[in-house]
N, C-alpha and C positions, 0 to 999 in steps of 0.2 A: 168694458171687463170689469169684472166685477170686483171688488176690493179684496182685500184680508178679510174672514171672518174676525169681528171681537166682540166681546161679553162683557158688560159695564154693571155693576151692581154695589150698591152703595157710595159710590164715588171710587169703587175700583174698577180700570178699565184694562181688560185683559186682550190682546194682540196676539193671534194664533199665528205663528211663522211656518213658513210654507214652503221655505226651502230648508236646506240640509245644514247643522249648526254644526261649524269648525271653531278649529281654535280655543283656547284656554277656556275651561268653563266658568272661573271665575275672575273679575276684570277687579283690578285695583290694585294695591298692597297688599303683599301677604301678611295674613292676620297673628301669622306667628313672625313680625320681621326681625324682631329682636334677638332671634336664634340666630338669623344670619350676620347680622353684627355682632354678633360674640364673638362666630365663630372665625368671621373676618379678621378680630382683633390684634391676634397674636402678631400676624404678619405687618398690618398696618402699625403695630408699634416697636417692631423688629426694625422696619425701613427705614420709618421716620425719627427714630434716636439714635441710630447707628449709622443710618446712609444722609438723608435727608441734611437734619441738622448738623453733622458737622462738617457737609459741604455746604451750605449758609454762614456757617461760622468762619469755615476756611477763606469763602470768598469775604467776608467782612474783614480778617486780617490783615488777608492781601491787600486790599485797597487801601487799609492804614500803611501797610510795609512800604511800598511798589505799587502807587496809582498810576505812574507810565505804563506799566505792564497791563493791568488793567483793561486801561482806557485805550493801549496800542492793539489787546487782543479785539475789543469792540468793534476797534477800526476794523481790525483787516476781517474778522466775521459780517459783519454791515455789506461790505465790499466784494466778500465773496458768493455772498447768498444774491447780492445784485447782479453781477455777471454772468453765475448760474442762471439766473429765471429770465436775464434778457436773453442768454444761449437758447433758451428751453421756450420763446417765447411764450411765457406765462408769467407776465408782469403782476406784479400788486399794485395796488394805484397809489402808493408811496413811491415806491422803485422806478414806477415805469416814467415818469417824469423827470428822471436822472438818467443823465446819458452815459454812455458809456463809458466813457475819456475820464469822466468825473469818477466814478465804482473804482477804473482802476490805477486813479492818481489816489482813493480811499484807501487802496488796498497796498499800494508802494508806500505810503507815507506812515503808513498802518506798522509795515513789517521795517520800517527804517527804524521807527520811534520803538519795537519793539526788539530789534536788534542792539541798539544802546543802551536799554533797558536791563538785557541780560547777559550782558558784558561778553568779552569772546570768547571765554569756553564755552558759559550756556548755551550762546547762541552756534555753536559747533555742535555742540547733543543735540537740538533741534534739526538743525542739517541731518545731522546723519539718521534721527528718527522723521523724517520726510523721505530719506533711502530707503529705509523699512519698509514705510508706507508704500514706496513704489513697488520697491520689492515683493510686496504681498500683493499687488496686480497683477506682477508679472507670473505671481504663482498660480494666482487664479486663472490665468490662460493658456498655462502649462499644461492647469489640473483640467480643464476643459478640453481639449487637444487630445490628454490621454485616456479620458473616461470617454469619448466619442471612438478613439481609435480601438479602444478595449473594452467596449460593452458588449460582447459576444461573448468573453472570457467569462468561464461557474468559477474558476477559483483562483485564477493566478492574480487577482487582484487581493486576494486577504493578504498578502505578506504587506501590502500598501497600508493597510489600517493598524499596524502592532504599534509603529513609532506614536500614533495622536495617542495612546494607552502610558506611554512613558514621557516620564518630566523632565521639562528643559534642562536639568539641574545632572540629567542622565544621557542627555543629550549633550552636553558639556563635557562630559567629562568622555563620551565616546570619540567626539570629533578632536578635541584637545589631544586626547593619543592618537588618532590616526594622521594630525596634521602636524604633530611634532616629529615624528615617526619619518614624513616624507618630507618633511623638512629639513632635517637629519641626512636623510638620503640623497636627496636636492644639493647638499651641500649651501644651505642659504643662513649667512651671515652679517646680510647687513639691516638694522635695525630698521630700514623704513621699509625696506622687502617683507621685512616680519611683521609689521603693522599689517600691510595691505594682507600679507596669508591670514593674521588669525581676522583679521574682515572678511575675507573670503568663509575662514572656516565657521563662521556666525551664519553668515546667510545659507551654506550646506547644512546647517546644524535647525534652523527653521523651516528651510524644504523639507525635510527630513520628518520634522515631525509633524508639518498642515500637510502636506502632497497628499496621502494616503484620502484620510477623511474628507478633503473636498473632492477628491476624485470622485470616493464613492455616494458621496451626496449628488455631484453630477451626474452622475452611472444613473443613481435610480431616477433623476427629473427624466433623463433621455429616454427610459424604457417608460416613464408614466405618457410622455410625448409620444413614443411611438406604440404606444397602446389605446391612445384615445384619437378614435376616427375623424373626429371635429378637429384636432391641430396635426396630425401626421400629414397631410397635405403641406402644412407651411414649412413642413421639417425638410422637404424631398424639392421645394421650389428652386427654380434656379435664378431667378429674376437678381436675389441677395445674394452675397457671398456666406459660406455655411456659419465662418464665426459668428456671422452678426445674426444670424438666425438662430444660433443656438444662445447667443446672450438674449435675444428678444423672447423669445420662448419658454428661458429659464431665469425670469426676471427674480421671481420669488426665491429660487434655491440660488443664486446669486446673492440676496438680499442677505439670506440668512450665514451664509459661507462669508460672503464680505464684508459683515461685520464682524464675525470672528475671527477673519484674520486680521483684519484691519486693526482692529482693537489688539490683538495678539502683537501687531507689528509695532505698532506706537506705545508699548508695556514692555518691551523688549529687558528683559532685568537680567534672570536668573543665567541662563546660558552665560552672559558677560562676564558675573563675577564668578563664576565657576569656569569657565572655560579658556578664558583670557588671563597671563599671568600678572597679576600686580603691578609691573614695570609698566607695562601695556593699557592697561585699564582706561586710563583718562585719554589715550588718541583713538580708543574708537568706542568708548561708552555712548550709551543714549543717552535720552530726555530722564528717563524712569532712572537711569545707574546716577544723572549726577543730582537729582533731586533728593536721591537718597542720603546722598554726602553732607547735603544741605541740613536735612533733617536731621542724623545722629553727630553733625558737630556741634557742639555746646556751645559754642560762640559765636553762633549763627542764630539769628532772632527767627523765631515761629514763621513770623509774618512773612519775611525774606523764601522761605522753603515754601508756603503754602503761594505766592505770587510765583513763584517758577514752575510750580504745576500747575498754574491755571492755564495756560496755551496747551498744553498738552490735552486738558477737557476739552477746549474748545475744537482743538483740530480732533479729537475722538466724535465729538458732538455732531461736526460737519462730516464729516462721515458717514455718520448716520442718519443723518438729513439725506444726504445727497443719492446714499442706496435706495431709500424709501420711495424714489420717483418712480411714479404710475404703475407701482406694486399693486395698490387697487383696483387695477381692471380686471388682475387676473381672478376671475372667478370660478374659475374650475379647480376641480379637485384633485389633488396630486398622490393621493393613495392609489399607488400602484405595487404588483408586486416586483418583489426585487430581482425576481429572474423568471424568465418568461415560462409560462403555463403549458405542460402539454410537451408531448414528445414532436408532434409533427411540428410545434413552430421554435425547435432547435435546428440549427444547424453548427455543423462543423465549423470552428475557425477558420480561417488561413493559416498555413504554416509559416509565414510571415508575422503574422500577428501573434500567433503563439511564441512564436523564438522574441519577438519585442517586448511581450510583457514577462518572460522568463527574466530578461535581462534587465527591465524594471524592477521584478521582484528581488531582483538577485542583487540589486545595488540597494536595494531600501533594508534587506536583511544584512549585509554589510557591517556598519556600526556594529548589530550587537554580536557579529560573529567575532571582531575586532573587542570587541570587552570578553569573549568568552579564553580568548586567545591571552589576552595581558593578563586574567584573572589565574590563568596556569602557569602563566610564566613566576613563577614563585620565585623567594631569595634565594633558596637551592636546589634552582632548576625547575622542571617541569614536575606540577603536582599539584593537589586539591588543598594545601596548606591555606594560601588564604580565605578560599572557603572556608574553612575550619576555623581560622580564629574569626573570622566575622560572624560567621553565624554563633559561636560562642561565647560572644561579647556582647557584656551583659548591657551595655550603652544603647549597643543597637537596638538589643530584643525589646529594653523599655520604650525607644523612639519608633518603632517599629507599632507598639503596643500604643503608645501615646497619642500615634497616628490614625490607627485602627479607628480606635473609640470616639474621635473628634471628629473623622470623617462618617462613621456611621451615624451619629447622634447628630449632626449638621444634618443629612441626608433627611434624616424622617422630621427634622424640625422643619427643612425647606418644603418636603412631600404634603407633612398633615396642615401647616398652615397656608402653603400656596393653593389647594385644593378650593377651599369656602370661597376663596377670592375669585378665582377664577370661575369659578361656578356663576357668583352673583353678575360677574366683569360681561359673560357669555349671555345671561340671560338680560342684560338689555339691549335695547335696539337701539342697531346700529345709527341710524341716523339721530340719536340723541345724544347733544354737546357732553353729558357725561359720559359715554363711552369713548369720545375721542380725546377727551380730556385726559380719562386714566390710562389709555395706551399710551400717548404722548409720556406723560410724566414716568411711566414704566420703562418706557425706550430710555429715556434719557437715565433714569438710574441705572437700567442695566449694563450701557456703555460708559458709564462713569469710569475713569482711571482710578488706582487705589487712591493715588494722591489727593484726591479732593476729599477724602475723609480719614485718613488712617491717621493724621497728626493729631485731630483734638481727639479721635479717640484713645490713641495711645497716652497724649497725656492725662486721661480722665482715668483709664485705668492704673497709670502710677500713681497719680492722688490719693488713689481709693488700697492702694495694696493687694490690687486681684493679676498683677504681673506673675507669671508664673504657673499659671492654673490654664486649667483645660475650659472653663467655662467662657472666658471672653474668646477661645480661638473658635469656638462650638458656634457663638452666637452672632461672632460677625463675620463667619464661612456662611453662616445661614442666611444672614441678613443681604450679602452681596448676591449669594443666587438667586433670591425669593423672586426681584425683578423676570428675569429671566422665565422662572419656573411658571409666572402666572400668565405670561406673555404665550409658553407654548402651551398651555392648560387649556388656555382660553380659547384658542384658536383650533385647537383640538376637537372641543366642545362645540360650536361655532356650529350652526346648521342655517340651509337656505329660506328667508322665509316663509310661513305659510308650508312650512315641512311640519310631521307628526314629532320630527324631533327636536322643530324650533318649537313646537306649542308647547311640549313637554317641559322647555326649559322656565317656560312662562305659568305653568299651572303649577296649584298645590302640591307638595310630594314630603313626607316625611324623610327623615335622615337616610333610614334604607334604602328607600325607593330612589333618592340622589345618588346614595354609593354605588348602586345596580348601573345607574345612567352614567355614572362617569366610569366605570370600568370598561360600560360597552363603548362609549365613544370615546374614549380618551386613555383607551389600557397600554397602546403601545406609547402614548406620548408620556404617560405616567410614571411608565419602566424606562421610556429616555433620560427623562428628569431626574430620575431616582441615580440612574447610573454615570449620569454627564456628571452631577453634584458629586459623588461620591469620586471620583476618578479627577475631576479639581481640586477636590479637598485632600485626597492622599499627594497629589502631584504638587500640593502647593508651597512657595520657597519665600515669597515676598509679607506674605502677613505675617506666617509664625516667623522671618527674621525678627519684624519689629512690636508683634505683640506679644509672642511666648518668652516665658523666662529659663530657669535652670530646670525648674520642675516641669515644666508641657513641651519639651522642645522634640519637633519634627523630627524625620529620616533625616530628610532632604539638609537641616544645619549640621547636622552631624557628618553628613556626605562634605557636607563644606568647609565645615573645620579640618574635614581629613585631606581636604583639596589644598592646606597651604605649606603642604611637604608634597607637593602630584611626585615629583620623582621619586621621592622613596617609599611612596604609600599609591605607587599606582595598582599593583595585582589587589591590595585591598580595597582601593577606591572601584574599583571594575567588580571586583564580588561584591560591594556592597549595591552596585550600581543595578546588580541584575537579580539581587533578590529582592531589593525594592521594586522592581517591574514586575515582579511575576504575578502579583494580586492584579494589577488594574489593566495589563495585558489580558489575562486570561478571563476577566467579566468583558471585559472588550470584546474581544472575540464570541464569545459566551453569548452576547446580546445583540452582537451588531446586523444582522439581518430581521432578526426576527422581532427586535421592538425599537434600537436606534433608528435604524433607514426610516420606519415606517412611521414611528413617534415624528421625527424632524420634518421629513419632506409630504409628511400628510396632514390631517388638517392644521397645522401649526402653522402650513401657510397660506390659512385663508385671512 
């Protein structure tokens, strides 16, 4: 067979390509590489200066103050990772040589040393946090069951997502009102019984906040499986139990919602401070609340508070690592319609299923009804006096205005800073080490508890007189939200190797072309990032509690101050809670089906 024709003249040899050319036309680095580096500079500066560096400093002062706490945490982490790898039959070469009894002994010794270093009160707070994490696992199982049972319901699931747009402060107010009323009706007088009563109240408040969000994403994942001919057969196999089949097929969705619920369970804070009377908070507090007491106590060294928060960071990091197992094997797309397309595909749901979903939806809306009834029970009888007073309260209006400015500006900063970094990370070849290192770094930053970096940042703000202004709140919220936003946008921009979309990522393009690519490939993800960031900042309590001052008080702090006289101010508290929840709930309902679900269950899971 004749070779490819070639031409040679003056030392230059040209060979004619006999096959179709594909892929990026220009190989090597981008000639305007500095433009991309400059575009990624804001995100890098924010995350490194406000999250990464404070985390390192927190670890340093924690080691200096309480080396036993840090060392015991490392022992527990090593043993837990080793046991997990042995259970998965995927052992690293270094762990493979260590038998499981030794690893179990390492965990036991580490926990014993950690308990002694934390003290009695600190250890009990962490035990309660572990209970919260286990409760989050139960919540995932319940949500998956509801999503499967009500997967054919078109509108009955909507009330379930309403509580996700409501802050933990508002849910604490609602469930405290409900449980105090029920406690009085049941004649509960024992302090011990009341302790368990308020612990149950915290669990119901957490369940109310997260159940609809998790159920909605699971429901979308089930629809994606049912519309995929390659996977629908595995869904209806009978050789495995249905819960196991759903878990295997929905592993990427479980990763997303599991990380969200696990981190939220480990960070329980707001609902304890506002939902539990002060005299009982020490008996039901979490590790986050205990850390906050240490951090604000002037007699306690900053290193002691930093060391106390170190086990929480290890716990959350281990949960994130645990949930990522085998997710990379799911190479399929999860972009599926949230509803079945076409009238022929829809079948009327069974009456029993409709009745069950109506019951669940009614239970989901009951706390809001309780807030409305409490608001209408004013000092002089039924009326709108409490709502009128709160609406005309200049302090509440200033706080809502401050919260709106902080939420809007932080969202703009997150979106503008995350897009260039996500685009460059998506353009990296997945096989390159740089891509894997960047993803691991972002995952670690996204799941870090605020205790890991708030202490040094707060000290810096106080030392330079920035407390009481909006700028620290905006920048810190943006820095905390950037890692998650970059991960979601990067996943949405990824494309199968060799496809035109993947080639477009590596080819030359101007800013306008890049913007069109981002909007085309990651439009829903971009909207989802913006909506979730706005809702998170609007409903924030812990960052505002430690960072803000008298000049920049979010509405959640004002509501918390009113809760100190809960009995006398219950009507005004209910009115303020309802006013503050209108905007995030409306935004959530308006964007859930069109942007949030496609953005989170589409390319974000690749």
